[in-house]
BALOBA-1460 file (C-alpha; in Angstrom, 3 decimals):
// residues 83
<rec num="1" residu="x" x="-9.944" y="4.267" z="-20.449"/>
<rec num="2" residu="x" x="-8.021" y="2.699" z="-17.598"/>
<rec num="3" residu="x" x="-4.220" y="2.662" z="-17.523"/>
<rec num="4" residu="x" x="-2.562" y="-0.640" z="-16.600"/>
<rec num="5" residu="x" x="0.879" y="-1.289" z="-15.125"/>
<rec num="6" residu="x" x="3.351" y="-2.623" z="-17.699"/>
<rec num="7" residu="x" x="3.305" y="-6.372" z="-18.410"/>
<rec num="8" residu="x" x="6.607" y="-6.932" z="-16.603"/>
<rec num="9" residu="x" x="5.614" y="-4.916" z="-13.519"/>
<rec num="10" residu="x" x="5.366" y="-6.699" z="-10.162"/>
<rec num="11" residu="x" x="2.104" y="-4.804" z="-9.635"/>
<rec num="12" residu="x" x="0.389" y="-7.150" z="-12.114"/>
<rec num="13" residu="x" x="0.755" y="-9.923" z="-9.523"/>
<rec num="14" residu="x" x="-1.046" y="-7.879" z="-6.855"/>
<rec num="15" residu="x" x="-4.491" y="-7.908" z="-8.471"/>
<rec num="16" residu="x" x="-6.587" y="-10.103" z="-10.719"/>
<rec num="17" residu="x" x="-7.090" y="-8.733" z="-14.232"/>
<rec num="18" residu="x" x="-10.483" y="-10.477" z="-14.369"/>
<rec num="19" residu="x" x="-11.645" y="-8.500" z="-11.328"/>
<rec num="20" residu="x" x="-10.586" y="-5.298" z="-13.061"/>
<rec num="21" residu="x" x="-12.213" y="-6.228" z="-16.373"/>
<rec num="22" residu="x" x="-15.469" y="-7.359" z="-14.763"/>
<rec num="23" residu="x" x="-15.633" y="-4.195" z="-12.649"/>
<rec num="24" residu="x" x="-15.387" y="-5.980" z="-9.320"/>
<rec num="25" residu="x" x="-14.508" y="-2.810" z="-7.467"/>
<rec num="26" residu="x" x="-15.538" y="-1.855" z="-3.971"/>
<rec num="27" residu="x" x="-15.754" y="1.531" z="-2.308"/>
<rec num="28" residu="x" x="-12.997" y="2.791" z="-0.043"/>
<rec num="29" residu="x" x="-15.093" y="2.148" z="3.092"/>
<rec num="30" residu="x" x="-15.954" y="-1.384" z="1.910"/>
<rec num="31" residu="x" x="-12.271" y="-2.036" z="1.168"/>
<rec num="32" residu="x" x="-11.217" y="-0.914" z="4.643"/>
<rec num="33" residu="x" x="-13.822" y="-3.183" z="6.260"/>
<rec num="34" residu="x" x="-12.887" y="-6.138" z="4.018"/>
<rec num="35" residu="x" x="-9.218" y="-5.720" z="4.938"/>
<rec num="36" residu="x" x="-10.075" y="-5.602" z="8.664"/>
<rec num="37" residu="x" x="-12.145" y="-8.799" z="8.341"/>
<rec num="38" residu="x" x="-9.391" y="-10.544" z="6.422"/>
<rec num="39" residu="x" x="-6.754" y="-9.702" z="9.026"/>
<rec num="40" residu="x" x="-9.095" y="-10.782" z="11.835"/>
<rec num="41" residu="x" x="-9.806" y="-14.146" z="10.172"/>
<rec num="42" residu="x" x="-6.348" y="-14.984" z="8.779"/>
<rec num="43" residu="x" x="-3.451" y="-14.678" z="11.189"/>
<rec num="44" residu="x" x="-0.663" y="-15.382" z="8.689"/>
<rec num="45" residu="x" x="-1.139" y="-12.456" z="6.302"/>
<rec num="46" residu="x" x="0.544" y="-9.080" z="6.514"/>
<rec num="47" residu="x" x="-0.969" y="-7.297" z="3.472"/>
<rec num="48" residu="x" x="-4.304" y="-7.172" z="1.653"/>
<rec num="49" residu="x" x="-4.773" y="-5.612" z="-1.789"/>
<rec num="50" residu="x" x="-8.086" y="-4.238" z="-3.051"/>
<rec num="51" residu="x" x="-9.391" y="-2.704" z="-6.262"/>
<rec num="52" residu="x" x="-11.192" y="0.349" z="-4.982"/>
<rec num="53" residu="x" x="-13.401" y="2.879" z="-6.741"/>
<rec num="54" residu="x" x="-13.064" y="6.336" z="-5.262"/>
<rec num="55" residu="x" x="-15.705" y="9.070" z="-5.099"/>
<rec num="56" residu="x" x="-14.218" y="10.835" z="-8.131"/>
<rec num="57" residu="x" x="-14.564" y="7.697" z="-10.276"/>
<rec num="58" residu="x" x="-10.898" y="6.717" z="-10.210"/>
<rec num="59" residu="x" x="-9.891" y="3.117" z="-9.633"/>
<rec num="60" residu="x" x="-7.017" y="2.488" z="-7.212"/>
<rec num="61" residu="x" x="-5.085" y="-0.607" z="-6.233"/>
<rec num="62" residu="x" x="-4.662" y="-0.164" z="-2.483"/>
<rec num="63" residu="x" x="-2.430" y="-2.201" z="-0.183"/>
<rec num="64" residu="x" x="-3.688" y="-2.427" z="3.412"/>
<rec num="65" residu="x" x="-1.575" y="-3.254" z="6.458"/>
<rec num="66" residu="x" x="-2.716" y="-5.114" z="9.583"/>
<rec num="67" residu="x" x="-2.815" y="-1.932" z="11.698"/>
<rec num="68" residu="x" x="-4.981" y="-0.036" z="9.215"/>
<rec num="69" residu="x" x="-2.252" y="1.625" z="7.188"/>
<rec num="70" residu="x" x="-2.824" y="1.988" z="3.466"/>
<rec num="71" residu="x" x="-0.765" y="2.690" z="0.384"/>
<rec num="72" residu="x" x="-1.989" y="3.424" z="-3.131"/>
<rec num="73" residu="x" x="0.039" y="1.088" z="-5.350"/>
<rec num="74" residu="x" x="-1.523" y="2.128" z="-8.649"/>
<rec num="75" residu="x" x="-4.038" y="4.642" z="-9.948"/>
<rec num="76" residu="x" x="-5.742" y="3.130" z="-13.007"/>
<rec num="77" residu="x" x="-7.451" y="6.420" z="-13.813"/>
<rec num="78" residu="x" x="-11.106" y="7.336" z="-13.960"/>
<rec num="79" residu="x" x="-13.882" y="5.054" z="-15.107"/>
<rec num="80" residu="x" x="-16.576" y="7.013" z="-16.875"/>
<rec num="81" residu="x" x="-18.801" y="4.135" z="-18.060"/>
<rec num="82" residu="x" x="-21.479" y="2.326" z="-16.132"/>
<rec num="83" residu="x" x="-20.223" y="0.209" z="-13.265"/>
């Protein structure tokens, strides 16, 4: 079972619950490439957030910066069902 940030947490605004529920997760490498594309195509943004599934099955909310920096904002825990 995945652990969610509390209802009043600002983190809830950084991802779409539908994407989480419908298992719209991408791998770490796909997330890095998607962030690079987004920064290249949109000059006004300074952060990109992705729901990323890691090799161990855990789901992370990762914030990417324009120079490739990353920060794990939330670890939802491991998903053991079928993706």
